[in-house]
N, C-alpha and C positions, 0 to 999 in steps of 0.2 A: 334320695336327695343327698347331695354332698354336704358333709358337716363343715360348719364355719365357726371360727372363734366367737364366743358369746360376747357381744359388744359391751355388756355391762360389767364384765369381770376384769378387775385390775389386780395384777399380781405383784406382791413384794417378793423378789426372787433372790435377794442376797442371803448369804449363809446364816446359819444359827448364830445368835449373839450379835445381831445387828438391829435390834429394836422391833423385831416382828411381833413379839408378844405385846409390847406397848401399843403399837399401831392398831392391832386387832382389838385391844380392850376398849377402844374409843367408840365402838359400835356394838349393837347386839348381834346375836348369832344368825339372825335372819339376813343380816347385811354383810357381816364379815366373819370369817373363821380362821383360826390359827392351826395350820397343819392338819386339815381334814383328810381323811382316808390316807393317813401317813404310811402305814405299813404297806398297803396296796401300792401306793405311789412309789415307794422305795423298791419294792420287790417285783411289782407287776408291769411297770411300764418298760417295754422292751423293744422288740423289732417293729411293732406297730405303734411306735411312740405317739406320733401325731394323731392318729385315729383314737387311740386310748385317751390321750390328753383331752381331745375335744368331747368325747363321750363323758369323761369325768366332769368336765366343765359344765356340760349341759345338765348332768345329774345334780350337781351342787347348786347351780344357778345363783351364784353369789355376786355381790357388787365388788367385794374386795376379798382376796385371799392372801394371807401372810404365812409363807411356808419356806423355811430355810432349806428344805431338801431340794427345791428347784435349782439350787446352785450346782447340783450334779449334772443338770441337763440344759445349761444356759444356751449352748449352741444348737440345741434341738427344738427349742420352743417354736411352736407354729407361728408363721408370719401373721402379724395382727392386721386388722382392718382399721383400728383406731390408734390414735396417739396416746402415749403414756399407758400402754397396757402392761408393760413389764418395767418395774422400778427396782433399782439396786441401791441399797443404802450403804454408803461408804463409811467405814470406820477405820481409823489409823491402826496399822498392824499390831503395835504393842498393846493397845487397848483391847483389840480383838483377841489376841493370843492370851492375854491375862484373863479375860472374861471366860474363854473356853476352858482354861486350866482350872480356874476357881470353880466353875460349874461342874466339871467332870470329876474334880477332886471330891466333891460331895457325893458323887455317885459311885465311887470306886469300890464300895463293898455291897452294893445292892443286889448283885447277881446279874441275871440276864438283862441286857438292854438292847433292844432291836435297832434303835437308832445308832448305837455304837457299831453293831454288826453290819448294817446296810448302808451307813453313811461314812462314819469315821474310819472304820477299817478299810473300806473301799478306797478312801483317799490316802490314808497313811500307809496301808499295806501291813499293818500290825495293830494289835489291841493296845490302846493307850491306858486302859484302866489298871492293868498290873503294873505298868510303869509308874502311875501316880500312887498306887498303893505301896509299892516297894520303896519309892523315893530315892533310887540310886542316882547319884549325881550325873554320871555319864549318860544314862538313859534319859534323864530329865532334859539334859542339854540337847540330846538328839531329837527328842519330841518337840521341844521348843523350836529348834531349827526347822524341823519338818512342817510345823504349823505355819511358820512364817512363809515357807515356800508354797504351801497349799493356798494361803491367802493370796499370794501373787498369781498363782496359776488360775484361781477362780476369777480374780480381777481381769486377767487377760482373756478368759473365756467370755466374760461379760462384755468386754470392749469389742470383741469380734462380732457380737450380735448387734447389728445396727438398730434393732427395735428396742433395745434396753436403754433406759434413761437413768441417770445417776442423781442421787441426792446425798448431801453430807449428813451424817448422823446428828450433828448439832441443829439441823433444820427439821427434825422430826415433827415438831408441832406445826410448823409452816406447811410441811408436806400433808399433814392430816387435814388442815384447813383447805388446802388445794383439792385433796381427794373428796372432801365433803362437797365442794363446789361442783366437782365433776359428776358425782353420783346423786347430787341433790339431797343429801342427808348430812346434816352437820355432825361433826364429832362431838362426843360428850366427854370433855376433859375431867369432869367431876368423877367419872367412873374409871379413870385411867389406872393401869396397874403395870408395874415393872417387876421383872424377875430379878431377885437379889440373891447372890451366892450366900449360903448360910454357913459354910465351912471354910476356914482359912487354911491353906496348905501349910504343912509343917516344914516346908523348904522355901527358900527364896526363889522367886521366878526370875530367871536370868533373861533380861530383855536385850534386844539387838537394835540399838539406836541407829545403826547404819541402815538397817532395813526401813526404819521410819523415814530417814532422809531419802532413800530410794523411792519410797511411796510418794513423798511430796513432789519429787521430780516427775514421777509417773502421772500424778494428779494433774500437773500443769500440761501434760501432753494430750489430755482428753479434749477433743474439740468442744467448744462452748455449746454447740447445738446439742450435744449429748447430755447436758445437764437439764433436768426438769426445772422450769421456772416456778418457784414457790414463794 
């Protein structure tokens, strides 16, 4: 029998640091999971991507999955049979870059990090952890610039996949209510949890306000039909 997308699974596919942890926290693990089978998904989804994706989906059998690593595969996601299967949370570039830097600054000395190996190095082409550890100004500036570019590259990939719908990050609570209506299980905001960076970088994070302006222009170019009504 031909595998088909599981109609009950909705994916939050925007990159890490776009509220995926928060959305997932609003339901128990039988309903929603945050980055399940992450190492396998980063390392094992290859030439048979669609088949492996659908097998993985059937195995997990979730209502909602919130996984930043899907942003590596946005243009390869199987064509859905239902509306709002793939959702991308939009976060302004400077907010996203700052959040990424603060999060990984706290991880700069922990040793091996497979998410760094299989996600960030794949995107950047180099390891950001030594850059954050050493704190050399020129390297920091290059990393920041590269992260801005990665942000736009991922946005462009999301826009190319007509099955992906967009939601602004400030509308996360409205998104959660909408998801609850779709799956028939209300979110529990009393159990919500947000990841907060515990370590402040010893250097000033140089932001590119021109890239933020470019993002606002890009945002206006997205057809209205690509925004999820929340």
